[in-house]
N, C-alpha and C positions, 0 to 999 in steps of 0.2 A: 560735196557739201555746198550749200548756199549761205549767204550772209544777209541778214536783215539789220540795217543800221537804224537806230531809234534815237531821236533827240527829244528830250522833254522841253518843249517850247515854253510852257507855262506850268508852274506847280502850285499856283495859288487858288484860293477860293474866289467867290464872286466879287468881293471887294478889292481883290489884289492886296498885296502887302508891300510897302506901308499902306495902312488904311487912312483914307482922307480924314484929317483932323485929329488923328490919334497920336499920342506921344508916349506910348508904352515902350518898354525896353526893346521889343522886337522891331517895332516900327521905326525906332531911332537907331537901330543896329547898323554898324558899318560892315557887317558880314554880308557879302553879296548873295550868299545862299539864303538869307532872310528876305531878299528882295524878290517878290513872287508876282509874276504877271498871271493873267487868267489861264485856266487849265487847258492844255492842248498838247499834241505831240506830232512829230513828223516821222514818217516811215520812209526809208530809202532802200530800193532794191533794183538792181539792173539799170541804174541811171534814171529811175522814175521816183518821183516824190509824191507821197500820199499824206495828206493832212488828216488828223483826227480832230474834227471840229474847227470852226473858224472863230477863235476866241476874240473877245473885245479888243485885245492887244495884238492882233495879228500883224499889223504893220510894224510895230515895234519889234516883235519877235522875228519877223522876216528880215528886217534890217540887221538885227543883232547877229543872226545866224547866216546872213548873206545868202538867203534862199533866192534862186534865180528862176525857178519854175515850180508850178504846182500842176500835177497831172490828174489828181482825183481827190475827193474829200469824202471821208466816212463820218457821218454825224451820229453822235450818241443820243442826243435829244435837243430840245429847242429852247432851253433856258438862255437868257440873254448873254451870259458870260461865255457860252459855248457856241453862239450863233452870230452875234451882232458884228463880227468882223467880216461878214460875208462880202460886203461891198469892196473890201480890199483885194478881192479876187479879180477885180477889173484889170489891173495891170498884167497879171499873169495870163488871164484868158485872152486878152487882146494881143498878146505876143504868141499865142498858140494857134495852130491851124484849125483846130476843132474846139467846140465847147468843152469845158471841164465837166466831167461827170461827177455828180454829187449823189451819195448813197444815203438812204435812211429808210425807216419804216413808214407806213402809210401816214400815220399821224404827224410825223416829223416833216415829210415832204409837203403835206397839206398846209401845215403852219408856215413853212418857209414860203410857199406860194402865196398865201394870204398876207403875210407880213411884208414881203418884198415883191409885191406883184409887178412893180416896174421892171424887175429883172427879166420876167418871163412874158412881158407884154409883147404883142405883135405890132405895136405902134412904132414905126421907124423913127418917130420924133422923140422917143424917150431919152435919147442922148447916150452919154458915156456910161455904160453899165457892164457888169460881168456877163460873159457868155457862158451859161451853165446849162447842163442837161440833167434833169432829175431822173434817177434810176431807183426803182422801188426794191427794197429788201422785203419781199412778201412773206418769207418764212425764214426760220433759223437754219436753213440749209447752207452748206458750204458753197461758196462761189469763188471764181478765180479773178484776180485783178493784176494785170501785168506779170503774170506768172506766179503770183503769191496766192496761197490758199487762205481765203478770208472766211472765218467762221463767226457769224453773229452770235452774241450771247445775251439773251434777255435777262434784265436785272430789275430789281425793285428799287424805286427811288421815292420813298415816302408813299404817298397815295398814287404816284405816277409810275412810269416805267422809263427805262433807258436801255440802250444797247451797249454792251461791251463788245470787244473784238479779240479773237484769238487768231494768231498767224503762226503756224508751226508750234514751237515750244514757248512762244511769247504771248502774253495776254495783257490787255489794257482795259481796266474796269473802273470807270470814274462815275461819280454821282450815283451812288447806290448805298443802301443800308441792309440789303439782303440779296443773297444769291439763291434763286430757286433750285430745288433739288435736281431738276432736269438740266439746268445750266451747269451745276457742279460737275455732272458727268462729262460735259463738254470741256472741262478745264482740268482734267486729270493729266498728270505727267508734265506739268509746266516747269521749264527751266527758269524763266523770268516772268514775274508778275508785277504790274504797276496797278495800284489799287487806291481808291478813295479812302482818306483817313483825315477827316476835317480837323479834329482837335482831340484833347484828352477827355473832355466831358462828353456825355452822351448827346446825341442829336436825333431829331425825328426823321430826317431824310438822308443822312450820310452816316457811313461807318465812322465811329471814333477810332482812335489809335488802337485801343484794346480790341475792338471788334474787327478791325482790319487784320490785325495780327492773328486773331483766332480764325478768321476766314482763310487766310493764307496757309495756316497750319492744317486746316481741314482739307484744303485742296492739295497739300503736299508740295507746294512750290519751293524750289530749291533756293531761289533768291527773290526777295520782295522789296519793291520801292514804294513808299507811301507818298501820295500826291494829293492835290486839292487841299492844301494846308492853309490854315488860318494864321492870324498873328498870335495865337496862343502857343504856337510851336517855335521855339528858339533853337535853331539848327545845332549849334555847338553844344550847349549844355544838355539838351534833350536827346541828342544822338546816343549818348552813353547809356541811356535808359532802355534802348532797343535791344531785343535779343539777337543772337548771331543770325546772319542771313537776312536781316531786315534793316533797311536804311531809309532815311528821308530823301525824297527826290528834291531836285533844285533846278531852277531855270538854266538851260544849257547842258544838263546832264546828257552824256552820250553813252549808249549801250550798243553792243554788237551781239547778235544772237545767231548762232550757226544751226542749220537744220538741213536734213537730207533733201 
């Protein structure tokens, strides 16, 4: 058996929680599980660290979790809260012998190249910047990364698209409000599911909590963690409203998944 270690680096929506200028009960809460940085995760296997997204709060997350190396990045999509920590890869890449590979679909890599063109410029005078190598996920076929089987999972995110990722019996599906039928087939037999669940009220581009639970049940996941949470979710009181096998994620949550 192999072990995949997962750390939820950030469990919050695009504003983070507390929300700037907000004085609601959750934003004023002293419960650390209500303090949410922007959504991302770290996968560790065989001494290698793989990021899912470079969240806006990457520096803060890396300091908190004492992350000393990043070996690859899997991008879900290019919304700012999932991408704009990319410059914080500088320190990691400059301590590595080779550029850090970053994976995404064609639209994602194109947007990264346009928005952060200085990173990929051949001009030697661009200065201190991350050393990154773009690697295209051109189809939803399985590929291997440091001995891990990575299965991209296309998702619907409002009018746009995002990628989830399945590794063995674990799947990470953020920023989505629909799982296409063909993707559902790819998600059968999950032991652990981390899925977008923005709030209780419906939303046009994210699963709400009811929708995420329904999606989890349809997939048959044995254990589910809800992430990308807004300040509408109060960890303590609202946890009691969740069905068995479903829990709210929080920053720093650690999971271990065993698979052949």
